[in-house]
Chimera marker file (.cmm) of the C-alpha trace (Angstrom):
<marker_set name="trace">
<marker id="1" x="175.974" y="-13.088" z="181.778" r="1" g="1" b="0" radius="0.5"/>
<marker id="2" x="178.630" y="-14.376" z="184.120" r="1" g="1" b="0" radius="0.5"/>
<marker id="3" x="182.267" y="-14.001" z="183.035" r="1" g="1" b="0" radius="0.5"/>
<marker id="4" x="182.865" y="-17.765" z="183.068" r="1" g="1" b="0" radius="0.5"/>
<marker id="5" x="179.831" y="-18.447" z="180.911" r="1" g="1" b="0" radius="0.5"/>
<marker id="6" x="180.861" y="-15.665" z="178.527" r="1" g="1" b="0" radius="0.5"/>
<marker id="7" x="184.334" y="-17.209" z="178.208" r="1" g="1" b="0" radius="0.5"/>
<marker id="8" x="182.795" y="-20.588" z="177.381" r="1" g="1" b="0" radius="0.5"/>
<marker id="9" x="180.552" y="-18.985" z="174.804" r="1" g="1" b="0" radius="0.5"/>
<marker id="10" x="183.507" y="-17.217" z="173.172" r="1" g="1" b="0" radius="0.5"/>
<marker id="11" x="185.538" y="-20.436" z="173.070" r="1" g="1" b="0" radius="0.5"/>
<marker id="12" x="182.629" y="-22.361" z="171.565" r="1" g="1" b="0" radius="0.5"/>
<marker id="13" x="182.153" y="-19.655" z="168.945" r="1" g="1" b="0" radius="0.5"/>
<marker id="14" x="185.844" y="-19.679" z="168.053" r="1" g="1" b="0" radius="0.5"/>
<marker id="15" x="185.855" y="-23.458" z="167.669" r="1" g="1" b="0" radius="0.5"/>
<marker id="16" x="182.786" y="-23.349" z="165.455" r="1" g="1" b="0" radius="0.5"/>
<marker id="17" x="184.241" y="-20.648" z="163.183" r="1" g="1" b="0" radius="0.5"/>
<marker id="18" x="185.034" y="-21.748" z="159.650" r="1" g="1" b="0" radius="0.5"/>
<marker id="19" x="188.599" y="-22.646" z="158.748" r="1" g="1" b="0" radius="0.5"/>
<marker id="20" x="190.688" y="-20.010" z="156.968" r="1" g="1" b="0" radius="0.5"/>
<marker id="21" x="190.089" y="-19.794" z="153.255" r="1" g="1" b="0" radius="0.5"/>
<marker id="22" x="192.106" y="-22.193" z="151.165" r="1" g="1" b="0" radius="0.5"/>
<marker id="23" x="194.800" y="-20.999" z="148.759" r="1" g="1" b="0" radius="0.5"/>
<marker id="24" x="196.381" y="-18.480" z="151.075" r="1" g="1" b="0" radius="0.5"/>
<marker id="25" x="199.946" y="-19.794" z="150.975" r="1" g="1" b="0" radius="0.5"/>
<marker id="26" x="202.088" y="-19.578" z="147.832" r="1" g="1" b="0" radius="0.5"/>
<marker id="27" x="201.897" y="-23.305" z="147.032" r="1" g="1" b="0" radius="0.5"/>
<marker id="28" x="198.105" y="-23.306" z="147.228" r="1" g="1" b="0" radius="0.5"/>
<marker id="29" x="197.874" y="-20.113" z="145.195" r="1" g="1" b="0" radius="0.5"/>
<marker id="30" x="200.166" y="-21.601" z="142.544" r="1" g="1" b="0" radius="0.5"/>
<marker id="31" x="198.116" y="-24.784" z="142.428" r="1" g="1" b="0" radius="0.5"/>
<marker id="32" x="194.887" y="-22.789" z="142.088" r="1" g="1" b="0" radius="0.5"/>
<marker id="33" x="196.466" y="-20.705" z="139.309" r="1" g="1" b="0" radius="0.5"/>
<marker id="34" x="197.620" y="-23.770" z="137.401" r="1" g="1" b="0" radius="0.5"/>
<marker id="35" x="194.179" y="-25.354" z="137.789" r="1" g="1" b="0" radius="0.5"/>
<marker id="36" x="192.494" y="-22.179" z="136.501" r="1" g="1" b="0" radius="0.5"/>
<marker id="37" x="194.959" y="-22.075" z="133.569" r="1" g="1" b="0" radius="0.5"/>
<marker id="38" x="194.146" y="-25.680" z="132.704" r="1" g="1" b="0" radius="0.5"/>
<marker id="39" x="190.432" y="-24.843" z="132.872" r="1" g="1" b="0" radius="0.5"/>
<marker id="40" x="191.045" y="-21.949" z="130.448" r="1" g="1" b="0" radius="0.5"/>
<marker id="41" x="190.029" y="-19.406" z="133.114" r="1" g="1" b="0" radius="0.5"/>
<marker id="42" x="192.886" y="-17.085" z="132.291" r="1" g="1" b="0" radius="0.5"/>
<marker id="43" x="191.768" y="-14.002" z="134.228" r="1" g="1" b="0" radius="0.5"/>
<marker id="44" x="191.352" y="-16.104" z="137.374" r="1" g="1" b="0" radius="0.5"/>
<marker id="45" x="194.681" y="-17.842" z="136.738" r="1" g="1" b="0" radius="0.5"/>
<marker id="46" x="196.456" y="-14.493" z="136.429" r="1" g="1" b="0" radius="0.5"/>
<marker id="47" x="195.041" y="-13.355" z="139.762" r="1" g="1" b="0" radius="0.5"/>
<marker id="48" x="196.123" y="-16.480" z="141.621" r="1" g="1" b="0" radius="0.5"/>
<marker id="49" x="199.557" y="-16.492" z="140.008" r="1" g="1" b="0" radius="0.5"/>
<marker id="50" x="200.154" y="-12.802" z="140.805" r="1" g="1" b="0" radius="0.5"/>
<marker id="51" x="199.162" y="-13.421" z="144.420" r="1" g="1" b="0" radius="0.5"/>
<marker id="52" x="201.544" y="-16.379" z="144.596" r="1" g="1" b="0" radius="0.5"/>
<marker id="53" x="204.371" y="-14.272" z="143.181" r="1" g="1" b="0" radius="0.5"/>
<marker id="54" x="203.675" y="-11.480" z="145.663" r="1" g="1" b="0" radius="0.5"/>
<marker id="55" x="203.948" y="-13.838" z="148.639" r="1" g="1" b="0" radius="0.5"/>
<marker id="56" x="207.139" y="-13.413" z="150.633" r="1" g="1" b="0" radius="0.5"/>
<marker id="57" x="207.559" y="-17.110" z="151.382" r="1" g="1" b="0" radius="0.5"/>
<marker id="58" x="207.399" y="-18.418" z="147.813" r="1" g="1" b="0" radius="0.5"/>
<marker id="59" x="210.128" y="-20.932" z="146.954" r="1" g="1" b="0" radius="0.5"/>
<marker id="60" x="212.455" y="-20.607" z="143.956" r="1" g="1" b="0" radius="0.5"/>
<marker id="61" x="210.802" y="-23.560" z="142.207" r="1" g="1" b="0" radius="0.5"/>
<marker id="62" x="207.319" y="-22.187" z="142.838" r="1" g="1" b="0" radius="0.5"/>
<marker id="63" x="208.334" y="-18.701" z="141.616" r="1" g="1" b="0" radius="0.5"/>
<marker id="64" x="209.799" y="-20.204" z="138.449" r="1" g="1" b="0" radius="0.5"/>
<marker id="65" x="206.658" y="-22.229" z="137.778" r="1" g="1" b="0" radius="0.5"/>
<marker id="66" x="204.358" y="-19.282" z="138.561" r="1" g="1" b="0" radius="0.5"/>
<marker id="67" x="206.263" y="-17.052" z="136.143" r="1" g="1" b="0" radius="0.5"/>
<marker id="68" x="206.048" y="-19.652" z="133.370" r="1" g="1" b="0" radius="0.5"/>
<marker id="69" x="202.312" y="-20.084" z="133.839" r="1" g="1" b="0" radius="0.5"/>
<marker id="70" x="201.744" y="-16.338" z="134.169" r="1" g="1" b="0" radius="0.5"/>
<marker id="71" x="203.604" y="-15.694" z="130.908" r="1" g="1" b="0" radius="0.5"/>
<marker id="72" x="201.485" y="-18.329" z="129.162" r="1" g="1" b="0" radius="0.5"/>
<marker id="73" x="198.340" y="-16.909" z="130.745" r="1" g="1" b="0" radius="0.5"/>
<marker id="74" x="199.132" y="-13.413" z="129.486" r="1" g="1" b="0" radius="0.5"/>
<marker id="75" x="199.590" y="-14.735" z="125.957" r="1" g="1" b="0" radius="0.5"/>
<marker id="76" x="196.220" y="-16.462" z="126.055" r="1" g="1" b="0" radius="0.5"/>
<marker id="77" x="194.599" y="-13.346" z="127.523" r="1" g="1" b="0" radius="0.5"/>
<marker id="78" x="195.594" y="-11.587" z="124.303" r="1" g="1" b="0" radius="0.5"/>
<marker id="79" x="198.447" y="-9.637" z="125.866" r="1" g="1" b="0" radius="0.5"/>
<marker id="80" x="201.592" y="-10.943" z="124.170" r="1" g="1" b="0" radius="0.5"/>
<marker id="81" x="203.691" y="-7.964" z="125.280" r="1" g="1" b="0" radius="0.5"/>
<marker id="82" x="202.861" y="-8.715" z="128.912" r="1" g="1" b="0" radius="0.5"/>
<marker id="83" x="203.666" y="-12.369" z="128.301" r="1" g="1" b="0" radius="0.5"/>
<marker id="84" x="207.032" y="-11.399" z="126.853" r="1" g="1" b="0" radius="0.5"/>
<marker id="85" x="207.743" y="-9.153" z="129.837" r="1" g="1" b="0" radius="0.5"/>
<marker id="86" x="206.950" y="-11.984" z="132.245" r="1" g="1" b="0" radius="0.5"/>
<marker id="87" x="209.152" y="-14.373" z="130.280" r="1" g="1" b="0" radius="0.5"/>
<marker id="88" x="212.025" y="-11.864" z="130.304" r="1" g="1" b="0" radius="0.5"/>
<marker id="89" x="211.664" y="-11.661" z="134.080" r="1" g="1" b="0" radius="0.5"/>
<marker id="90" x="211.682" y="-15.448" z="134.247" r="1" g="1" b="0" radius="0.5"/>
<marker id="91" x="214.882" y="-15.627" z="132.198" r="1" g="1" b="0" radius="0.5"/>
<marker id="92" x="216.533" y="-13.073" z="134.478" r="1" g="1" b="0" radius="0.5"/>
<marker id="93" x="215.367" y="-14.944" z="137.573" r="1" g="1" b="0" radius="0.5"/>
<marker id="94" x="216.308" y="-18.445" z="136.335" r="1" g="1" b="0" radius="0.5"/>
<marker id="95" x="218.696" y="-18.157" z="133.348" r="1" g="1" b="0" radius="0.5"/>
<marker id="96" x="218.972" y="-21.932" z="132.895" r="1" g="1" b="0" radius="0.5"/>
<marker id="97" x="215.211" y="-22.546" z="132.925" r="1" g="1" b="0" radius="0.5"/>
<marker id="98" x="213.717" y="-24.115" z="129.803" r="1" g="1" b="0" radius="0.5"/>
<marker id="99" x="209.984" y="-24.191" z="129.291" r="1" g="1" b="0" radius="0.5"/>
<marker id="100" x="208.386" y="-27.634" z="129.097" r="1" g="1" b="0" radius="0.5"/>
<marker id="101" x="207.212" y="-28.267" z="125.550" r="1" g="1" b="0" radius="0.5"/>
<marker id="102" x="204.965" y="-31.104" z="126.772" r="1" g="1" b="0" radius="0.5"/>
<marker id="103" x="203.056" y="-28.734" z="129.067" r="1" g="1" b="0" radius="0.5"/>
<marker id="104" x="202.888" y="-25.537" z="127.030" r="1" g="1" b="0" radius="0.5"/>
<marker id="105" x="201.723" y="-25.205" z="123.396" r="1" g="1" b="0" radius="0.5"/>
<marker id="106" x="203.947" y="-23.913" z="120.582" r="1" g="1" b="0" radius="0.5"/>
<marker id="107" x="202.718" y="-20.295" z="120.778" r="1" g="1" b="0" radius="0.5"/>
<marker id="108" x="203.896" y="-20.168" z="124.390" r="1" g="1" b="0" radius="0.5"/>
<marker id="109" x="207.194" y="-21.968" z="123.877" r="1" g="1" b="0" radius="0.5"/>
<marker id="110" x="207.996" y="-19.816" z="120.854" r="1" g="1" b="0" radius="0.5"/>
<marker id="111" x="207.312" y="-16.668" z="122.833" r="1" g="1" b="0" radius="0.5"/>
<marker id="112" x="209.442" y="-17.894" z="125.717" r="1" g="1" b="0" radius="0.5"/>
<marker id="113" x="212.346" y="-18.779" z="123.426" r="1" g="1" b="0" radius="0.5"/>
<marker id="114" x="212.152" y="-15.339" z="121.785" r="1" g="1" b="0" radius="0.5"/>
<marker id="115" x="212.304" y="-13.693" z="125.232" r="1" g="1" b="0" radius="0.5"/>
<marker id="116" x="215.192" y="-15.944" z="126.246" r="1" g="1" b="0" radius="0.5"/>
<marker id="117" x="217.232" y="-15.078" z="123.148" r="1" g="1" b="0" radius="0.5"/>
<marker id="118" x="216.513" y="-11.348" z="123.567" r="1" g="1" b="0" radius="0.5"/>
<marker id="119" x="217.386" y="-11.253" z="127.297" r="1" g="1" b="0" radius="0.5"/>
<link id1="1" id2="2" r="1" g="1" b="0" radius="0.2"/>
<link id1="2" id2="3" r="1" g="1" b="0" radius="0.2"/>
<link id1="3" id2="4" r="1" g="1" b="0" radius="0.2"/>
<link id1="4" id2="5" r="1" g="1" b="0" radius="0.2"/>
<link id1="5" id2="6" r="1" g="1" b="0" radius="0.2"/>
<link id1="6" id2="7" r="1" g="1" b="0" radius="0.2"/>
<link id1="7" id2="8" r="1" g="1" b="0" radius="0.2"/>
<link id1="8" id2="9" r="1" g="1" b="0" radius="0.2"/>
<link id1="9" id2="10" r="1" g="1" b="0" radius="0.2"/>
<link id1="10" id2="11" r="1" g="1" b="0" radius="0.2"/>
<link id1="11" id2="12" r="1" g="1" b="0" radius="0.2"/>
<link id1="12" id2="13" r="1" g="1" b="0" radius="0.2"/>
<link id1="13" id2="14" r="1" g="1" b="0" radius="0.2"/>
<link id1="14" id2="15" r="1" g="1" b="0" radius="0.2"/>
<link id1="15" id2="16" r="1" g="1" b="0" radius="0.2"/>
<link id1="16" id2="17" r="1" g="1" b="0" radius="0.2"/>
<link id1="17" id2="18" r="1" g="1" b="0" radius="0.2"/>
<link id1="18" id2="19" r="1" g="1" b="0" radius="0.2"/>
<link id1="19" id2="20" r="1" g="1" b="0" radius="0.2"/>
<link id1="20" id2="21" r="1" g="1" b="0" radius="0.2"/>
<link id1="21" id2="22" r="1" g="1" b="0" radius="0.2"/>
<link id1="22" id2="23" r="1" g="1" b="0" radius="0.2"/>
<link id1="23" id2="24" r="1" g="1" b="0" radius="0.2"/>
<link id1="24" id2="25" r="1" g="1" b="0" radius="0.2"/>
<link id1="25" id2="26" r="1" g="1" b="0" radius="0.2"/>
<link id1="26" id2="27" r="1" g="1" b="0" radius="0.2"/>
<link id1="27" id2="28" r="1" g="1" b="0" radius="0.2"/>
<link id1="28" id2="29" r="1" g="1" b="0" radius="0.2"/>
<link id1="29" id2="30" r="1" g="1" b="0" radius="0.2"/>
<link id1="30" id2="31" r="1" g="1" b="0" radius="0.2"/>
<link id1="31" id2="32" r="1" g="1" b="0" radius="0.2"/>
<link id1="32" id2="33" r="1" g="1" b="0" radius="0.2"/>
<link id1="33" id2="34" r="1" g="1" b="0" radius="0.2"/>
<link id1="34" id2="35" r="1" g="1" b="0" radius="0.2"/>
<link id1="35" id2="36" r="1" g="1" b="0" radius="0.2"/>
<link id1="36" id2="37" r="1" g="1" b="0" radius="0.2"/>
<link id1="37" id2="38" r="1" g="1" b="0" radius="0.2"/>
<link id1="38" id2="39" r="1" g="1" b="0" radius="0.2"/>
<link id1="39" id2="40" r="1" g="1" b="0" radius="0.2"/>
<link id1="40" id2="41" r="1" g="1" b="0" radius="0.2"/>
<link id1="41" id2="42" r="1" g="1" b="0" radius="0.2"/>
<link id1="42" id2="43" r="1" g="1" b="0" radius="0.2"/>
<link id1="43" id2="44" r="1" g="1" b="0" radius="0.2"/>
<link id1="44" id2="45" r="1" g="1" b="0" radius="0.2"/>
<link id1="45" id2="46" r="1" g="1" b="0" radius="0.2"/>
<link id1="46" id2="47" r="1" g="1" b="0" radius="0.2"/>
<link id1="47" id2="48" r="1" g="1" b="0" radius="0.2"/>
<link id1="48" id2="49" r="1" g="1" b="0" radius="0.2"/>
<link id1="49" id2="50" r="1" g="1" b="0" radius="0.2"/>
<link id1="50" id2="51" r="1" g="1" b="0" radius="0.2"/>
<link id1="51" id2="52" r="1" g="1" b="0" radius="0.2"/>
<link id1="52" id2="53" r="1" g="1" b="0" radius="0.2"/>
<link id1="53" id2="54" r="1" g="1" b="0" radius="0.2"/>
<link id1="54" id2="55" r="1" g="1" b="0" radius="0.2"/>
<link id1="55" id2="56" r="1" g="1" b="0" radius="0.2"/>
<link id1="56" id2="57" r="1" g="1" b="0" radius="0.2"/>
<link id1="57" id2="58" r="1" g="1" b="0" radius="0.2"/>
<link id1="58" id2="59" r="1" g="1" b="0" radius="0.2"/>
<link id1="59" id2="60" r="1" g="1" b="0" radius="0.2"/>
<link id1="60" id2="61" r="1" g="1" b="0" radius="0.2"/>
<link id1="61" id2="62" r="1" g="1" b="0" radius="0.2"/>
<link id1="62" id2="63" r="1" g="1" b="0" radius="0.2"/>
<link id1="63" id2="64" r="1" g="1" b="0" radius="0.2"/>
<link id1="64" id2="65" r="1" g="1" b="0" radius="0.2"/>
<link id1="65" id2="66" r="1" g="1" b="0" radius="0.2"/>
<link id1="66" id2="67" r="1" g="1" b="0" radius="0.2"/>
<link id1="67" id2="68" r="1" g="1" b="0" radius="0.2"/>
<link id1="68" id2="69" r="1" g="1" b="0" radius="0.2"/>
<link id1="69" id2="70" r="1" g="1" b="0" radius="0.2"/>
<link id1="70" id2="71" r="1" g="1" b="0" radius="0.2"/>
<link id1="71" id2="72" r="1" g="1" b="0" radius="0.2"/>
<link id1="72" id2="73" r="1" g="1" b="0" radius="0.2"/>
<link id1="73" id2="74" r="1" g="1" b="0" radius="0.2"/>
<link id1="74" id2="75" r="1" g="1" b="0" radius="0.2"/>
<link id1="75" id2="76" r="1" g="1" b="0" radius="0.2"/>
<link id1="76" id2="77" r="1" g="1" b="0" radius="0.2"/>
<link id1="77" id2="78" r="1" g="1" b="0" radius="0.2"/>
<link id1="78" id2="79" r="1" g="1" b="0" radius="0.2"/>
<link id1="79" id2="80" r="1" g="1" b="0" radius="0.2"/>
<link id1="80" id2="81" r="1" g="1" b="0" radius="0.2"/>
<link id1="81" id2="82" r="1" g="1" b="0" radius="0.2"/>
<link id1="82" id2="83" r="1" g="1" b="0" radius="0.2"/>
<link id1="83" id2="84" r="1" g="1" b="0" radius="0.2"/>
<link id1="84" id2="85" r="1" g="1" b="0" radius="0.2"/>
<link id1="85" id2="86" r="1" g="1" b="0" radius="0.2"/>
<link id1="86" id2="87" r="1" g="1" b="0" radius="0.2"/>
<link id1="87" id2="88" r="1" g="1" b="0" radius="0.2"/>
<link id1="88" id2="89" r="1" g="1" b="0" radius="0.2"/>
<link id1="89" id2="90" r="1" g="1" b="0" radius="0.2"/>
<link id1="90" id2="91" r="1" g="1" b="0" radius="0.2"/>
<link id1="91" id2="92" r="1" g="1" b="0" radius="0.2"/>
<link id1="92" id2="93" r="1" g="1" b="0" radius="0.2"/>
<link id1="93" id2="94" r="1" g="1" b="0" radius="0.2"/>
<link id1="94" id2="95" r="1" g="1" b="0" radius="0.2"/>
<link id1="95" id2="96" r="1" g="1" b="0" radius="0.2"/>
<link id1="96" id2="97" r="1" g="1" b="0" radius="0.2"/>
<link id1="97" id2="98" r="1" g="1" b="0" radius="0.2"/>
<link id1="98" id2="99" r="1" g="1" b="0" radius="0.2"/>
<link id1="99" id2="100" r="1" g="1" b="0" radius="0.2"/>
<link id1="100" id2="101" r="1" g="1" b="0" radius="0.2"/>
<link id1="101" id2="102" r="1" g="1" b="0" radius="0.2"/>
<link id1="102" id2="103" r="1" g="1" b="0" radius="0.2"/>
<link id1="103" id2="104" r="1" g="1" b="0" radius="0.2"/>
<link id1="104" id2="105" r="1" g="1" b="0" radius="0.2"/>
<link id1="105" id2="106" r="1" g="1" b="0" radius="0.2"/>
<link id1="106" id2="107" r="1" g="1" b="0" radius="0.2"/>
<link id1="107" id2="108" r="1" g="1" b="0" radius="0.2"/>
<link id1="108" id2="109" r="1" g="1" b="0" radius="0.2"/>
<link id1="109" id2="110" r="1" g="1" b="0" radius="0.2"/>
<link id1="110" id2="111" r="1" g="1" b="0" radius="0.2"/>
<link id1="111" id2="112" r="1" g="1" b="0" radius="0.2"/>
<link id1="112" id2="113" r="1" g="1" b="0" radius="0.2"/>
<link id1="113" id2="114" r="1" g="1" b="0" radius="0.2"/>
<link id1="114" id2="115" r="1" g="1" b="0" radius="0.2"/>
<link id1="115" id2="116" r="1" g="1" b="0" radius="0.2"/>
<link id1="116" id2="117" r="1" g="1" b="0" radius="0.2"/>
<link id1="117" id2="118" r="1" g="1" b="0" radius="0.2"/>
<link id1="118" id2="119" r="1" g="1" b="0" radius="0.2"/>
</marker_set>
């Protein structure tokens, strides 16, 4: 095959390649985690939220939201101690943060408030 034709073939192949997988940046990971939480897919939500928190470019607001949802997720996964640990980390990260009682049910808000008072 001639070099020019090979170059054209490589370019055509690159252009036809699928787009990168969605949910690779922190905002997309957070959104996917929240969606999984709302769908009661707590194991999946925890994975997305952990990946969002591990991203270097996550914003302060996104980190705060991810920690709140991760704490709630841990509680619903039957791991209240892990939920408390996440909430303590959230309180240390954003001391003025208050969990939204319209978004999270009483078992989550109660756990968050207990972590806030103890931290």
